[in-house]
C-alpha positions, 0 to 999 in steps of 0.5 A: 393833274399834279402830282403830290410832292409827298409821293417823290422818294427822295425825302422819304429815303431820306425820312427812312435812312435818317430817322426810322432807321438811325432814330427811332430804330437806332440800328446797326451801321452796317444795317445802315450800310447794307440798307444804303447798297440795297437802294443803290442798285433798286434806283441804278436797275429801274433807270436802267430798265425804265429810263427813270432817274433816282429824282424823279422816282415816285411811290407808285413807280415802285410796285409789286412788278418792279420789286420782283424784277429787281428781285430776280435781276439779282439771282440772274444776272448779278449771281447772287445766292437766295441769302443775299436776295432776302436782305435785299427784299428785308431792305425793302419791306423795312422801307415800305413799312416806314411808308406805310407810317409815313403817307397812309394813301400808299398803304394798300402799296405797300401792303402788296410788297409786305407780302412778297415772300421770302425765297426758301434757299437749301440748308447746306452742312457748314464747312470747318478746316480740321486741327491740321489744317488750322495748325497748317494756316497758322504756320505760314505768317512770316515772323520775321517780319512786323506784318507777319506776326501781325497776320499771325496774331489775327488769325489765332485770334479769328480762331481762337474767339470765332469772332466776326470779320466785323468785329476783327476790324473794329477791335480795338487793343483797349479790348484785349486784357492780359493777366492771369486771365486773358480775355477779349472783349468783343462789340457783335451783331446787334451791339451784343456785347461778350467776353472770350477768354484767350489761350495763352499761345494768343495773349502772348502772340497779342501782347508780342504784337502791341509792344512793337512800334508797328503794333502800338503806333495805332489804338486798333488791334490789328491795323493796316499798313497805314494804320487805318480800320482792314478791310474786309477784302484785306482780312480776306487777302490777309486769308488767302495768303495764307491758305495758298501757302499752307497748301504746298504742305496740306493738300487738302486746304487747296480743295476748300474756299478758305473765308474769315467766318469759316475760321468762326466755324472752324472754332466752334466745331473744335470747341464742340468736338472737346466736348464744350457745351452746346449752350456754351459754344452760343455764348461763345460766339454771341448767338441770341438763341442756341437753336442757330449753334445747332447748326455745329450739332449737325456736323459733329460725326463723332457725337453721331458715331457715339450715338451709334455705338450705343444703339445696338445693330438690328436682328440682335437681343436686347440685353435684360437687367438681371439683379445681383445676389447682393441686390436680392439679399439686399432686397429681402432685408428690407 
């Protein structure tokens, strides 16, 4: 019996990416790129394990056993974290939701794959830099050359705004506003926009960089050497170079794995230590829910120590309230 062409995965993948994701759901380009990479890995895995080329692959070939085997391959062979494994599974589940709408005859198979649970991961405390460590990083760029001044302005902006690396990569000069209250408009995750104020130090560094010939040639705030958009690896390279140089004066940096996202954690942690309300920090970082921002409360040891000092030690007598004479006299006069 001849198999139906509707079972071919090629047209379904085209429908999934072009119509379902881009037109119906209007997901961000970052989501499309993440889902694209997931299916690249999945199709390559099936070709290596089963010898089925992507053009000949059909929906029945993607059963639960194959998907589970692919998820194990990600963790065991590629050494992906549980979080990365769950991201890949989320992309696959999204695809089969679209298949269930497109091909009702595959609903039973789609339901089985949609039932694959996300794996629970250990909840770890976020890592942040101390103020001395952050100051050491910011002091490393060579301000005598244009690339060093660009790197210095970028590191300051990362720390000041708590921006994600994806937001820094696409940041344009037109999004930075100078004046009495200098601020930057960030286009964040989930197409959310937010405005973050800039320190005077950050505003001066950005203004100086934008006024330079090398900085004014591109509309981007932090272009690479070719004047094009900087990549994630490019931002990470600049940060790693600064960390290596800063570790000479701040040895504790050599013991930490410095990432661009750690600058975001550092910004939030230092805001919390300065007494900024957690709801303001959530707006600062562009969090959808304030519950996401609570991870920084967990690492704020100083606030926990202040709470502990308010608690009487075990075994000690709890002082009772005793009204003063003037209070009793006031009550008696009523």
